[in-house]
N, C-alpha and C positions, 0 to 999 in steps of 0.2 A: 327542267326543274333540278334544283339542287338538294342534295340529301345533308342534312346537318348531323355532324358527328361529336359526340362530347369526348373530351381527353379522357382517357383511361389511363389511370395510374396503375402500372403493374406491381404485384406485390413482389418485393424483392426477398429473395431469400435471406434468412438471418445470417449474419457473419459466424463462420465455423471458426473457433479458436484452434491454435497449433497446439501440439503436445507441450512444447516448452510453456506456452501462455497457460494451459491447465495446470500444469506442475507449480507454476509461479502463483496462480490463484490458490492453490490447495496449501501451498506454503504460507501465504498471507493469511489463509484461515487458521492454519495452525498456530502461527505467531499471534494472531489476536486473542486466539483462546488462552495461549499460555501467558502471553505479557500483558494483555489488557483486561480481558475478562478475569482470570483468576485474582490479580490483585483487587479488583474491585469487590469482587465475593468475598476475599478474605477480609477486607476492611469493613464490609457489612457485617460479616459473622462477628469479628472482634468487637464491633460497636455494640451489635445485640447482645454479645456475651456481657460486656461492661454494664450496659443499662439493665440487664437482668441480675447481675452481681449486685449493683447498687440497689435496686429494689429489694432484693432479698436481704441485704444487709440493714437497709433502714427498717423494714418489717421486723426483722429480729430484734433490732435495738428497740423499737417501739413496743414491742411485747415483753421486753424485759425491762428492768429498772436500769441497766447499764447504758445510759446516754453519754456519749462522748462529743461535745459541741466542736470540738477541732474536727472530729471524724465527718459530722453533719456539713460542717462548711466546706471539708474537701469534697464530699460526695456532691454538693451543690455545685462547686466549681466544675467538677468533672461532668455533671450533668449539663451544665451550661455549654462547655466546650463541645460534648458530644451533639447535642442538639444544633449548636450553630454549624459544625462541620457536616451534619446531616441535613440541614436546610438547604444550604448553597446548591448542592446537585439537585434537590429535589424542586428548587426554584428554577432552575436552569432547564430541567426535565419539563415542568409544567409550563413553561412559556414557549418551548421548542415545540412540543407537541401539536398545538393548534396551528402554529406557523407553518410546520412541516405538512400538515394535513390540507391547509388552505394553499400551500404551492403544488402538492400533488393535484388536488383538484382543477387549479388553473392550468397545470401543464396538460392534465388529461382532457380538458376542453379544447385547448389549443391543437393538440394532436388528432383529436377526433374531428376538428373542423378541416384540418390538411388531409384527413383521410389516411392518417398513418396507424399501423397496428399500436395495440398496447406496449408498456415497457417491456423491452425484450433486451435481455443481456446487459443490463446496466445503463442503457441510454445510448444515444449517438456518439457522445464524447469518449465513452469506454470503447466503442467499436473504432473510432478514430484513432485511439490510442493502440489498439490491437493491429490496425492495418499499418500504421507506422511501424510498430513492432516487427511485422512480417517483412516489410520494405527493409529494414535494417538487417534483419536475418538473412533476407536474400542477398544484400550487398556484402555481408560478412563472407558468405559462403562463396561467392563470386571472388572476393577477394583473396580467400584462401586458396582457391584454384588458380588464379591468375600469378599470384605472388611469387610462387615457386618458379614459375617459366620466366618471369622477368628477372628475377633474382639469378636465375641460371645464366642468362644472357649477359648481365652486369658481371658476374663470376668470370665467364669465358673472355668478355673484353679486357677485363683487368689482368688475367692470366697470360693473355696474348701481349699485353703492354710490359708485364713483368718479364716474359721471356725475352722480348726485343731489347730491354734495358739490361738484362743479365746477358745477353748475347755481345752487345756493344762493351759492357764492362770486361767480359772475358777477352774479347778481341783487343781492347785497349791494354790489357795486361801482358798480351804477347809483345808489345812493342815497347815496354817500359824497361828501363834497365834495373836490373836487380843491386 
C-alpha cells in the first residue's frame, strides 16, 4: 500500500534588503516628496487660489456697478484654461483607478491559486532587482579585494623588466666611446 503525499510548498522567508538598498529606498522617497509631490501640491494650491480670486472678483463686480467687460472675458479665459488643466489629470486619475483595482484583484487571485503569500516588498520583480543588486555589490567587493593583488603582480613584473632594460643600457654605455 502506497501512501500519497501532497507536494508542500514551503513558505520562503521574505528577502531582506541590505543597508545600501534601504538607504537608496529612503533617498527615493525623499526625492519623490521633494520633486514630485511638492510641485503637484503647489500647482493645486495655486490653481485653487486663482479660482477663488476669480470668484471673489466676479462677485465683487456683480455687487457693484463697476463691470469691466474686458476683465470679465479675461476671467472667462483664465477659468477655461484652469478647468482644462485640472480636467486632464482628473481624467487620467479616474481611468487609472478602476484599471489598477482590476489588475490588483486579478493578480491577487493568481497568487492565491498558486499558494503564494500576499504582496510582500513590492513584488517579485523588486526582489529580483534587489538580488541582482546584492550580486553586483558582492562582485564589486571581491574586485576591490583582488584588484590590488593583481596590480601588485603587474607592477612587480614591469619593475623587473625596467630593471633589466636599465641594466643593459648601463652596460652598453660602458662600451661606448665618449
